[in-house]
C-alpha positions as CSV (number, residue, x, y, z in Angstrom):
1,M,20.0,1.2,10.1
2,P,16.4,1.3,11.6
3,K,14.0,-1.6,12.2
4,K,12.3,-2.7,9.3
5,K,8.0,-1.7,10.2
6,L,5.6,-4.7,9.8
7,K,3.4,-4.4,6.9
8,I,0.0,-4.6,7.0
9,M,-2.4,-5.0,4.2
10,L,-5.2,-3.5,4.7
11,S,-7.6,-5.4,2.2
12,S,-11.5,-4.5,2.3
13,V,-14.4,-3.4,-0.6
14,V,-14.1,0.7,-0.5
15,Y,-16.7,2.3,-2.5
16,G,-19.6,2.8,-0.1
17,Y,-17.2,2.3,2.9
18,Q,-14.0,4.2,2.7
19,P,-15.0,6.4,6.3
20,Q,-14.3,3.1,7.7
21,V,-11.4,1.7,5.3
22,E,-9.7,5.2,6.1
23,A,-10.0,5.3,9.9
24,I,-8.4,1.4,10.4
25,Y,-5.8,2.7,7.5
26,N,-5.3,5.3,10.2
27,V,-5.5,3.2,13.3
28,L,-2.9,1.3,12.0
29,V,-0.6,3.8,10.7
30,G,-0.7,5.4,14.1
31,Y,0.1,2.1,15.8
32,G,3.4,2.0,13.6
33,Y,2.7,-0.3,11.0
34,E,3.1,0.5,7.3
35,V,-0.3,-0.2,6.2
36,L,-0.9,-1.6,2.2
37,C,-4.3,-0.1,1.5
38,S,-5.2,0.5,-2.3
39,H,-7.6,2.9,-1.2
40,M,-4.8,5.1,0.6
41,G,-2.8,4.7,-2.3
42,T,-0.1,2.8,-0.8
43,V,-0.1,-0.3,-3.0
44,Y,2.2,-0.2,-5.1
45,S,1.2,0.6,-8.9
46,I,3.1,-2.0,-11.0
47,P,3.5,-0.1,-14.5
48,G,1.9,-1.4,-17.2
49,K,0.1,-4.0,-15.0
50,P,-4.1,-3.9,-14.4
51,P,-4.8,-3.3,-10.4
52,L,-5.4,-6.9,-9.6
53,V,-1.6,-7.7,-10.0
54,S,-0.4,-5.1,-8.0
55,C,-2.8,-5.9,-5.2
56,L,-1.9,-9.2,-5.3
57,K,2.0,-8.6,-5.2
58,A,1.2,-6.4,-2.0
59,V,-0.3,-9.8,-0.3
60,E,2.8,-11.1,-1.1
61,D,5.0,-8.4,0.2
62,C,2.6,-8.0,3.6
63,D,3.8,-9.2,6.9
64,F,0.1,-9.8,8.2
65,F,-3.2,-9.5,6.1
66,F,-6.4,-8.3,7.7
67,G,-9.3,-8.8,5.7
68,I,-12.5,-6.6,6.3
69,I,-15.8,-8.5,4.7
70,F,-18.3,-6.1,3.7
71,P,-22.0,-6.5,2.9
72,H,-20.9,-5.6,-0.8
73,Y,-19.1,-7.4,-2.9
74,G,-17.1,-5.0,-5.5
75,S,-15.0,-5.8,-8.7
76,G,-13.8,-9.4,-6.5
77,I,-10.1,-8.1,-6.3
78,T,-10.8,-8.4,-2.5
79,H,-11.9,-11.8,-2.9
80,K,-9.2,-12.4,-5.1
81,E,-6.4,-11.3,-2.0
82,F,-8.3,-13.5,0.6
83,L,-8.1,-16.4,-1.5
84,K,-4.0,-15.2,-2.4
85,A,-3.5,-14.8,1.3
86,I,-5.0,-18.0,2.7
87,E,-3.2,-19.9,-0.5
88,L,0.1,-18.0,0.7
89,E,-1.0,-19.0,4.5
90,K,0.0,-15.6,5.6
91,P,-0.7,-14.8,8.8
92,R,-4.4,-13.1,9.1
93,G,-7.2,-11.8,10.5
94,F,-10.6,-10.5,9.8
95,L,-13.5,-8.6,10.4
96,A,-17.1,-9.4,9.4
97,H,-20.0,-7.0,9.2
98,A,-23.1,-8.6,10.8
99,N,-25.0,-8.5,7.8
100,V,-23.1,-11.1,6.2
101,T,-22.9,-13.5,9.2
102,F,-26.9,-13.2,9.5
103,A,-27.4,-14.0,5.7
104,R,-24.9,-16.8,5.4
105,Q,-26.9,-17.8,8.8
106,L,-30.3,-17.3,7.1
107,L,-29.6,-18.3,3.5
108,K,-27.1,-21.8,4.3
109,Q,-30.5,-23.5,3.4
110,F,-30.3,-22.2,-0.1
111,M,-26.9,-22.1,-0.3
112,Y,-25.7,-25.4,0.0
113,K,-26.8,-28.7,-0.6
114,K,-25.9,-31.4,1.6
115,N,-22.8,-32.3,1.3
116,G,-21.6,-29.0,1.4
117,D,-21.0,-27.7,-2.1
118,R,-22.1,-24.5,-3.1
119,T,-25.8,-24.3,-5.3
120,R,-26.1,-22.2,-7.9
121,F,-28.4,-19.9,-5.3
122,K,-27.9,-16.1,-6.0
123,L,-30.0,-13.0,-5.4
124,K,-32.5,-11.7,-7.5
125,R,-31.6,-8.3,-6.9
126,K,-28.9,-5.8,-5.8
127,S,-29.9,-4.2,-2.1
128,R,-28.6,-2.1,-0.1
129,V,-28.3,-4.9,2.7
130,M,-26.0,-7.2,0.4
131,D,-25.4,-6.9,-3.3
132,D,-24.1,-10.2,-4.0
133,L,-24.3,-13.8,-2.0
134,R,-20.1,-14.1,-2.8
135,V,-19.5,-11.8,0.0
136,I,-20.2,-15.1,2.2
137,D,-17.9,-16.9,0.4
138,M,-15.2,-14.9,1.2
139,Y,-16.4,-15.3,4.9
140,N,-16.4,-18.9,4.3
141,H,-13.0,-18.9,2.9
142,A,-11.6,-16.6,5.5
143,I,-12.8,-18.6,8.4
144,G,-11.7,-22.0,6.5
145,D,-15.4,-22.9,6.9
146,G,-15.0,-27.1,6.0
147,L,-11.9,-27.5,7.9
148,S,-11.7,-28.5,11.2
149,I,-12.0,-26.2,14.3
150,K,-8.2,-26.4,15.0
151,N,-7.4,-25.0,11.4
152,R,-10.3,-23.0,11.1
153,L,-9.6,-18.4,12.1
154,W,-11.7,-16.6,13.6
155,A,-13.8,-13.2,11.6
156,H,-15.0,-10.7,14.2
157,E,-18.4,-9.9,13.7
158,F,-19.1,-5.5,13.6
159,Y,-21.9,-3.6,12.7
160,N,-20.9,-0.4,13.2
161,Y,-17.1,-0.2,13.3
162,T,-17.1,2.6,15.6
163,I,-18.8,1.2,17.8
164,D,-18.1,-2.6,17.4
165,G,-15.2,-2.7,15.3
166,S,-12.6,-0.6,16.8
167,R,-12.4,-2.4,19.7
168,F,-11.3,-5.3,17.8
169,V,-8.8,-3.3,15.7
170,K,-7.6,-1.8,18.9
171,T,-7.1,-5.1,20.7
172,Q,-5.4,-6.9,17.8
173,F,-2.9,-4.7,17.1
174,S,-2.0,-1.8,19.4
175,D,0.4,-3.6,20.7
176,Y,3.0,-3.6,18.0
177,N,5.6,-5.8,20.0
178,Q,3.2,-8.5,20.7
179,L,1.9,-8.9,17.4
180,E,5.5,-9.0,15.8
181,K,6.7,-11.5,18.3
182,D,3.6,-13.9,17.4
183,I,3.8,-13.2,13.9
184,N,7.5,-14.2,13.7
185,A,6.5,-17.3,16.3
186,L,4.6,-18.7,12.8
187,L,7.6,-18.9,10.9
């Protein structure tokens, strides 16, 4: 019987970023992974259930959760997937667009109280740079903001996937056996 492939859940907002999502999907498949990605039609759509239910089930079923934080929020399903992966303590990694990390630093003084709680500060209008500050909340959830440094995770910053994001994907996923070994060590 053939060995079961590692399942990678590729989670991101899609609209406006289809070429990047498709490129990442194709690279991961090329490295030998089974990739669960709703945009690519590889998330099982549970009959009679809304997309969110199917997407959260895919998070449960994956071996590794790979989240991409683009500067547009979308429907919020991606954020719920991130939170589910964190709740389940799935092995996970993240790529974060530079607009998100830049805005996080720039807007920190308005978005958070001195005790670290989130204020009600919101963008007055959507822009091409960022449409919703909840992408910053996604980033903070992804890295474990507020946790001790030993419990935080890395979200690799990129500006252009082809130029600087693809290197990270190659480094993290090209050695299938190493990732499998590292995931098994966590179990």
